VOBA-1610 file (N, C-alpha, C; in pm, whole numbers, padded with zeros to 5 digits, always signed):
BEGIN
Met+02617-02443+03965Met+02651-02549+03869Met+02737-02653+03940Gly+02691-02781+03942Gly+02762-02885+04013Gly+02861-02955+03923Gly+02954-03027+03985Gly+03050-03105+03910Gly+03163-03022+03855Ala+03251-03090+03784Ala+03367-03024+03727Ala+03327-02935+03611Val+03395-02823+03597Val+03368-02732+03486Val+03442-02781+03363Ala+03369-02789+03250Ala+03426-02844+03127Ala+03521-02746+03059Gly+03512-02618+03096Gly+03595-02516+03035Gly+03527-02381+03045Lys+03604-02276+03022Lys+03550-02140+03029Lys+03533-02086+02886Ile+03414-02037+02857Ile+03383-01987+02723Ile+03343-01841+02731Leu+03408-01760+02650Leu+03374-01619+02638Leu+03277-01603+02522Val+03155-01559+02552Val+03052-01537+02451Val+03044-01387+02423Val+03058-01350+02297Val+03058-01208+02259Val+02946-01183+02158Asp+02844-01110+02200Asp+02731-01077+02113Asp+02658-00958+02175Asp+02594-00879+02091Asp+02521-00763+02143Asp+02371-00785+02142Glu+02327-00909+02119Glu+02184-00939+02119Glu+02151-01022+02243Gln+02061-00968+02327Gln+02025-01035+02451Gln+01972-01176+02430Pro+01883-01201+02331Pro+01833-01339+02313Pro+01944-01439+02281Ile+02043-01397+02201Ile+02154-01486+02168Ile+02237-01516+02293Ile+02266-01411+02369Ile+02341-01429+02494Ile+02268-01525+02587Asp+02138-01507+02602Asp+02059-01590+02693Asp+02060-01737+02649Val+02038-01761+02520Val+02034-01898+02469Val+02169-01967+02485Leu+02276-01897+02448Leu+02408-01957+02457Leu+02448-01981+02602Thr+02425-01882+02688Thr+02462-01897+02828Thr+02390-02015+02892Tyr+02260-02023+02872Tyr+02180-02131+02931Tyr+02229-02268+02884Asn+02245-02284+02753Asn+02278-02415+02698Asn+02422-02455+02726Leu+02514-02361+02724Leu+02653-02394+02754Leu+02671-02429+02902Glu+02605-02354+02990Glu+02614-02385+03133Glu+02546-02519+03163Arg+02442-02551+03089Arg+02370-02676+03112Arg+02457-02798+03086Val+02552-02785+02992Val+02640-02899+02963Val+02776-02886+03032Gly+02788-02790+03125Gly+02903-02790+03212Gly+03008-02683+03191Tyr+02983-02587+03100Tyr+03082-02483+03077Tyr+03056-02360+03165Glu+03164-02295+03203Glu+03153-02164+03266Glu+03146-02060+03154Val+03056-01964+03166Val+03034-01866+03059Val+03066-01725+03109Val+03145-01655+03031Val+03174-01513+03053Val+03119-01438+02932Val+03059-01321+02955Val+02988-01250+02848Val+03048-01113+02823Ala+03063-01080+02694Ala+03101-00944+02652Ala+02999-00898+02549Trp+02968-00768+02552Trp+02863-00714+02466Trp+02918-00634+02348Asp+03049-00606+02349Asp+03109-00531+02239Asp+03253-00578+02220Gly+03315-00531+02111Gly+03448-00578+02077Gly+03556-00537+02175Glu+03546-00417+02227Glu+03648-00371+02322Glu+03643-00454+02451Ala+03520-00480+02499Ala+03506-00564+02619Ala+03554-00706+02592Ala+03534-00754+02470Ala+03579-00888+02433Ala+03730-00900+02448Leu+03803-00801+02397Leu+03949-00804+02409Leu+03993-00798+02555Glu+03929-00713+02632Glu+03965-00698+02773Glu+03944-00830+02849Leu+03827-00893+02825Leu+03798-01018+02895Leu+03884-01134+02845Ala+03915-01135+02716Ala+04002-01240+02664Ala+04139-01235+02730Arg+04188-01114+02754Arg+04320-01100+02817Arg+04314-01130+02968Arg+04205-01090+03032Arg+04197-01102+03177Arg+04149-01239+03224Glu+04050-01295+03155Glu+03985-01417+03201Glu+04052-01545+03150Asp+04136-01536+03048Asp+04204-01651+02989Asp+04104-01764+02958Pro+04005-01735+02874Pro+03905-01839+02842Pro+03965-01950+02757Asp+03895-02063+02754Asp+03939-02175+02672Asp+03892-02161+02527Leu+03788-02081+02505Leu+03731-02064+02371Leu+03647-01938+02369Met+03640-01875+02253Met+03556-01757+02235Met+03452-01784+02125Ile+03328-01755+02154Ile+03223-01752+02052Ile+03200-01605+02019Leu+03231-01566+01897Leu+03246-01425+01861Leu+03153-01386+01747Asp+03062-01294+01774Asp+02976-01240+01668Asp+03057-01145+01581Leu+03026-01141+01453Leu+03098-01051+01362Leu+03057-00906+01379Met+02928-00882+01391Met+02876-00745+01396Met+02862-00701+01540Leu+02956-00619+01586Leu+02958-00576+01726Leu+02977-00425+01736Pro+02930-00364+01844Pro+02960-00222+01867Pro+03108-00202+01902Lys+03156-00083+01878Lys+03290-00036+01915Lys+03402-00100+01833Leu+03403-00232+01823Leu+03507-00303+01749Leu+03443-00429+01694Asp+03449-00450+01560Asp+03380-00567+01506Asp+03459-00694+01529Gly+03393-00809+01502Gly+03454-00937+01529Gly+03580-00963+01449Ile+03585-00911+01326Ile+03705-00927+01243Ile+03826-00863+01311Glu+03808-00742+01362Glu+03919-00672+01426Glu+03957-00738+01558Val+03859-00789+01631Val+03888-00862+01754Val+03974-00984+01723Cys+03936-01061+01622Cys+04012-01180+01583Cys+04152-01141+01537Arg+04162-01039+01455Arg+04292-00995+01405Arg+04384-00954+01521Thr+04329-00880+01616Thr+04409-00832+01729Thr+04459-00948+01815Leu+04372-01042+01845Leu+04411-01156+01929Leu+04516-01243+01861Arg+04502-01265+01731Arg+04601-01345+01660Arg+04736-01273+01654Arg+04732-01142+01636Arg+04856-01064+01631Arg+04925-01067+01766Glu+04852-01053+01875Glu+04910-01054+02008Glu+04969-01191+02041Ala+04899-01297+02002Ala+04950-01432+02030Ala+05082-01456+01957Ala+05090-01410+01832Ala+05213-01427+01754Ala+05327-01345+01814Ala+05297-01222+01856Ala+05400-01134+01910Ala+05453-01186+02044Asn+05363-01242+02125Asn+05401-01287+02259Asn+05436-01436+02264Gln+05422-01504+02149Gln+05448-01647+02139Gln+05366-01724+02242Thr+05238-01688+02251Thr+05146-01756+02340Thr+05045-01835+02256Arg+04968-01919+02324Arg+04873-02004+02253Arg+04764-01919+02189Asp+04712-01967+02078Asp+04599-01901+02013Asp+04471-01937+02087Leu+04390-01836+02115Leu+04259-01860+02172Leu+04168-01916+02063Pro+04113-02036+02080Pro+04021-02088+01979Pro+03899-01997+01963Ile+03861-01970+01838Ile+03752-01878+01810Ile+03652-01942+01716Ile+03525-01942+01755Ile+03415-01979+01666Ile+03337-01851+01637Met+03324-01817+01510Met+03255-01694+01472Met+03108-01720+01447Leu+03025-01626+01488Leu+02883-01626+01455Leu+02861-01525+01342Thr+02799-01569+01234Thr+02778-01480+01120Thr+02632-01487+01074Ala+02589-01382+01008Ala+02458-01383+00944Ala+02472-01440+00804Arg+02362-01480+00744Arg+02366-01546+00614Arg+02424-01457+00505Asp+02410-01325+00517Asp+02454-01235+00410Asp+02593-01178+00435Glu+02670-01240+00526Glu+02803-01189+00559Glu+02913-01278+00506Glu+02897-01328+00383Glu+02991-01425+00328Glu+03133-01371+00322Ile+03149-01246+00277Ile+03284-01190+00265Ile+03351-01182+00401Asp+03279-01133+00502Asp+03336-01124+00637Asp+03366-01263+00693Arg+03280-01359+00661Arg+03301-01495+00710Arg+03431-01553+00657Val+03453-01539+00527Val+03576-01589+00466Val+03698-01515+00521Leu+03684-01382+00538Leu+03795-01304+00593Leu+03827-01350+00734Gly+03724-01377+00813Gly+03746-01426+00949Gly+03822-01556+00951Leu+03789-01647+00861Leu+03861-01774+00853Leu+04006-01752+00811Glu+04027-01659+00718Glu+04163-01633+00673Glu+04247-01569+00783Leu+04182-01497+00874Leu+04254-01435+00985Leu+04285-01535+01097Gly+04223-01651+01092Gly+04258-01753+01190Gly+04145-01801+01279Ala+04019-01767+01247Ala+03909-01825+01323Ala+03908-01976+01301Asp+03874-02052+01404Asp+03878-02197+01396Asp+03756-02255+01327Asp+03645-02185+01334Asp+03521-02235+01276Asp+03421-02120+01271Tyr+03308-02144+01206Tyr+03201-02044+01209Tyr+03067-02114+01208Val+02967-02046+01262Val+02829-02094+01264Val+02741-01982+01213Val+02648-02016+01124Val+02561-01916+01062Val+02432-01902+01142Lys+02395-01778+01170Lys+02266-01751+01236Lys+02153-01762+01133Pro+02036-01810+01173Pro+02004-01874+01301Pro+02066-02012+01306Phe+02117-02049+01422Phe+02194-02172+01434Phe+02123-02274+01521Ser+02160-02399+01503Ser+02115-02507+01590Ser+02205-02511+01713Val+02146-02506+01831Val+02224-02511+01954Val+02302-02641+01963Arg+02240-02750+01922Arg+02308-02879+01926Arg+02432-02878+01836Glu+02419-02821+01716Glu+02533-02814+01625Glu+02644-02726+01682Leu+02606-02611+01739Leu+02706-02521+01796Leu+02782-02589+01909Ile+02713-02658+01997Ile+02780-02724+02108Ile+02872-02835+02057Ala+02831-02905+01952Ala+02917-03008+01892Ala+03047-02945+01840Arg+03035-02827+01781Arg+03154-02759+01729Arg+03241-02706+01842Val+03179-02657+01948Val+03255-02613+02065Val+03338-02729+02120Lys+03276-02845+02135Lys+03346-02962+02189Lys+03460-03004+02097Ala+03436-02999+01966Ala+03541-03040+01872Ala+03660-02946+01875Val+03634-02815+01879Val+03743-02717+01883Val+03820-02728+02013Leu+03750-02745+02124Leu+03817-02759+02253Leu+03899-02888+02260Arg+03848-02995+02201Arg+03922-03121+02198Arg+04053-03104+02122Arg+04047-03034+02009Arg+04168-03011+01930Arg+04267-02924+02007Ala+04217-02823+02078Ala+04306-02736+02156Ala+04372-02814+02269Gln+04297-02904+02332Gln+04355-02986+02439Gln+04463-03079+02385Gln+04440-03136+02267Gln+04541-03221+02205Gln+04667-03142+02174Ala+04648-03016+02135Ala+04764-02931+02107Ala+04848-02908+02232Arg+04781-02894+02347Arg+04856-02872+02471Arg+04926-03000+02517Gln+04861-03114+02498Gln+04916-03240+02547Gln+05019-03298+02452Gly+04991-03286+02322Gly+05081-03342+02222Gly+05088-03494+02231Asp+05174-03555+02153Asp+05202-03697+02163Asp+05345-03721+02115Asp+05381-03845+02091Asp+05521-03877+02062Asp+05552-03887+01914Ser+05456-03855+01827Ser+05479-03876+01685Ser+05558-03761+01623Val+05664-03797+01551Val+05744-03701+01476Val+05750-03751+01332Leu+05703-03671+01240Leu+05705-03707+01099Leu+05818-03630+01032Arg+05902-03701+00957Arg+06013-03638+00885Arg+05996-03668+00737Leu+05977-03563+00660Leu+05958-03575+00516Leu+06055-03480+00448Gly+06171-03532+00412Gly+06276-03444+00359Gly+06317-03344+00465Asp+06312-03216+00431Asp+06349-03113+00528Asp+06228-03057+00602Leu+06115-03127+00592Leu+05996-03091+00669Leu+05986-03184+00789Ile+05982-03127+00909Ile+05966-03204+01032Ile+05838-03158+01101Val+05748-03251+01125Val+05621-03222+01192Val+05619-03298+01324Asp+05636-03226+01432Asp+05656-03285+01565Asp+05531-03260+01650Lys+05448-03363+01663Lys+05324-03344+01738Lys+05346-03343+01888Ser+05457-03399+01934Ser+05484-03396+02078Ser+05506-03252+02126Arg+05558-03168+02037Arg+05581-03027+02069Arg+05482-02934+02001Tyr+05401-02991+01912Tyr+05312-02911+01829Tyr+05392-02805+01753Glu+05502-02851+01691Glu+05589-02764+01613Glu+05617-02827+01478Ala+05639-02741+01379Ala+05680-02788+01247Ala+05796-02702+01200His+05895-02768+01139His+06011-02699+01083His+06022-02732+00934Leu+06055-02633+00856Leu+06080-02653+00714Leu+06208-02578+00678Ala+06299-02649+00612Ala+06428-02589+00574Ala+06495-02525+00696Ser+06488-02596+00810Ser+06549-02552+00936Ser+06483-02430+00999Arg+06368-02391+00947Arg+06295-02276+01004Arg+06172-02324+01078Leu+06151-02269+01198Leu+06030-02299+01274Leu+05913-02225+01210Leu+05807-02298+01177Leu+05689-02238+01116Leu+05597-02183+01223Asp+05550-02062+01204Asp+05460-01996+01298Asp+05316-02035+01264Leu+05273-02152+01312Leu+05143-02206+01277Leu+05045-02197+01394Thr+04919-02171+01364Thr+04815-02185+01465Thr+04791-02334+01488Asn+04720-02368+01596Asn+04690-02508+01623Asn+04617-02572+01505Leu+04523-02499+01448Leu+04444-02553+01338Leu+04530-02575+01214Glu+04617-02481+01182Glu+04707-02497+01068Glu+04800-02616+01089Phe+04849-02631+01213Phe+04936-02745+01243Phe+04861-02876+01221Glu+04737-02884+01268Glu+04660-03008+01256Glu+04638-03044+01110Val+04612-02946+01025Val+04593-02973+00882Val+04724-03022+00821Leu+04836-02956+00855Leu+04966-03000+00804Leu+04996-03142+00852His+04968-03171+00977His+04994-03304+01031His+04911-03409+00959Ala+04784-03379+00933Ala+04698-03473+00861Ala+04751-03501+00721Leu+04796-03396+00652Leu+04851-03413+00518Leu+04984-03489+00523Ala+05068-03459+00624Ala+05199-03523+00635Ala+05186-03671+00669Arg+05086-03706+00749Arg+05065-03847+00784Arg+05037-03931+00659Gln+04977-03867+00560Gln+04940-03939+00438Gln+05001-03869+00317Ala+05130-03837+00330Ala+05200-03763+00225Ala+05190-03838+00092Glu+05176-03761-00015Glu+05163-03811-00152Glu+05024-03869-00179His+04939-03879-00079His+04803-03925-00099His+04708-03804-00095Val+04608-03808-00180Val+04513-03697-00185Val+04410-03713-00074Leu+04389-03606+00002Leu+04282-03602+00101Leu+04173-03508+00052Thr+04052-03555+00053Thr+03941-03470+00014Thr+03912-03371+00126Arg+03836-03269+00094Arg+03796-03174+00198Arg+03715-03244+00306Glu+03630-03337+00265Glu+03550-03411+00364Glu+03639-03490+00459Gln+03745-03552+00405Gln+03837-03628+00491Gln+03912-03537+00587Leu+03954-03421+00540Leu+04022-03327+00629Leu+03928-03278+00738Leu+03803-03252+00703Leu+03707-03208+00803Leu+03687-03315+00910Glu+03678-03439+00867Glu+03659-03548+00964Glu+03782-03567+01052Gln+03901-03560+00991Gln+04023-03587+01066Gln+04068-03471+01154Val+04047-03347+01108Val+04097-03230+01181Val+03988-03167+01267Trp+03873-03141+01207Trp+03766-03076+01282Trp+03691-03174+01370Gly+03691-03301+01330Gly+03635-03404+01417Gly+03486-03424+01404Tyr+03424-03372+01301Tyr+03281-03394+01281Tyr+03249-03370+01135Ala+03133-03416+01093Ala+03088-03389+00956Ala+03044-03244+00948Tyr+03106-03170+00860Tyr+03081-03026+00852Tyr+02950-02999+00781Leu+02863-02925+00844Leu+02733-02891+00787Leu+02743-02751+00726Gly+02756-02744+00597Gly+02770-02614+00531Gly+02878-02622+00425Asp+02922-02507+00374Asp+03024-02511+00271Asp+03159-02549+00332Gln+03250-02588+00247Gln+03378-02642+00293Gln+03491-02543+00278Arg+03459-02415+00266Arg+03564-02315+00250Arg+03648-02298+00377Val+03599-02352+00488Val+03681-02349+00609Val+03813-02422+00584Val+03808-02533+00507Val+03931-02606+00473Val+04018-02522+00381Asp+03957-02465+00277Asp+04034-02386+00181Asp+04102-02267+00247Ala+04035-02206+00344Ala+04092-02089+00412Ala+04215-02129+00492Val+04209-02242+00560Val+04325-02287+00637Val+04439-02328+00544Ile+04407-02395+00435Ile+04509-02433+00337Ile+04578-02309+00282Lys+04503-02205+00255Lys+04560-02081+00202Lys+04660-02022+00300Arg+04625-02017+00429Arg+04716-01963+00530Arg+04839-02052+00545Leu+04817-02183+00544Leu+04927-02278+00559Leu+05025-02265+00443Arg+04974-02256+00322Arg+05061-02242+00206Arg+05147-02116+00216Ala+05086-02007+00259Ala+05161-01881+00268Ala+05279-01895+00364Lys+05259-01967+00474Lys+05366-01982+00572Lys+05473-02081+00524Leu+05431-02183+00451Leu+05529-02274+00393Leu+05614-02204+00288Arg+05552-02115+00210Arg+05627-02042+00107Arg+05729-01947+00168Glu+05699-01894+00286Glu+05796-01806+00351Glu+05925-01881+00382Ala+05910-02008+00420Ala+06028-02088+00454Ala+06095-02149+00331Ala+06015-02180+00230Ala+06070-02243+00108Ala+06000-02182-00013Pro+06041-02061-00053Pro+05969-01988-00159Pro+05976-02051-00296Asp+06068-02142-00319Asp+06083-02202-00452Asp+06007-02333-00465Arg+05927-02369-00363Arg+05855-02497-00366Arg+05709-02477-00331Glu+05626-02568-00381Glu+05484-02571-00346Glu+05457-02707-00283Leu+05453-02711-00150Leu+05440-02839-00082Leu+05297-02891-00081Val+05200-02802-00062Val+05060-02844-00060Val+05002-02823-00199Val+04968-02932-00262Val+04923-02929-00402Val+04773-02951-00408Thr+04706-02871-00490Thr+04563-02889-00513Thr+04542-02991-00625Val+04462-03091-00598Val+04420-03186-00701Val+04278-03146-00738Arg+04265-03081-00852Arg+04139-03017-00889Arg+04022-03115-00885Gly+03918-03072-00819Gly+03797-03153-00810Gly+03802-03264-00707Val+03918-03279-00639Val+03931-03388-00541Val+03966-03331-00403Gly+04086-03270-00392Gly+04127-03219-00262Gly+04271-03174-00263Tyr+04346-03211-00158Tyr+04485-03162-00141Tyr+04576-03277-00106Lys+04705-03262-00142Lys+04806-03357-00097Lys+04936-03282-00068Leu+05019-03346+00014Leu+05147-03290+00052Leu+05257-03358-00028Glu+05339-03278-00097Glu+05453-03329-00170Glu+05579-03271-00107Ala+05641-03343-00016Ala+05757-03292+00057Ala+05885-03325-00015
//
């Protein structure tokens, strides 16, 4: 493979045709690909290879994708290290597992059978967001006792540092930039995920649910993220 490598991607699936299709197409657009065939190998390679992103099937031998995601998120929180971006691969009849995966911190999901073009678009969007998280910028938003600091990719509420994933931080930042204004799910998808989302919009709801839980830990007597029924969400700081 010539030229600069766009990033290292860990592909985890136990189906040879899926592995072949993903490896070929990801390498064709410049990514280095590492492959795991089961959940235990996925954890080992995630720790050893330090990939930039993981494409993770839900149904795996030895350890399923839900447990792999849960373990990686728990380790990142315990060690205060960056979250490995995760895109989950799910079958059409795995709705419960799909929602659970999002609630555990998966960045996105793609339903099998999938469009290779769509998957690569999502890979690029997730990697772009992760790169922005590492680089940060100079914007600091102060809304009462809520401080959202994009230069550090940190948020504080009531003098407490919030333990947010990159994705949760980006959603909070989007809401804080337009505090008191309602953002629809479509607007959040465009601003945070960076593309028009093809499929249901529960990916937004799942991140909002996690974000709310963490905000409540810091300020249990307040509800900062408000649902505007039938429209979307707004931040009331």
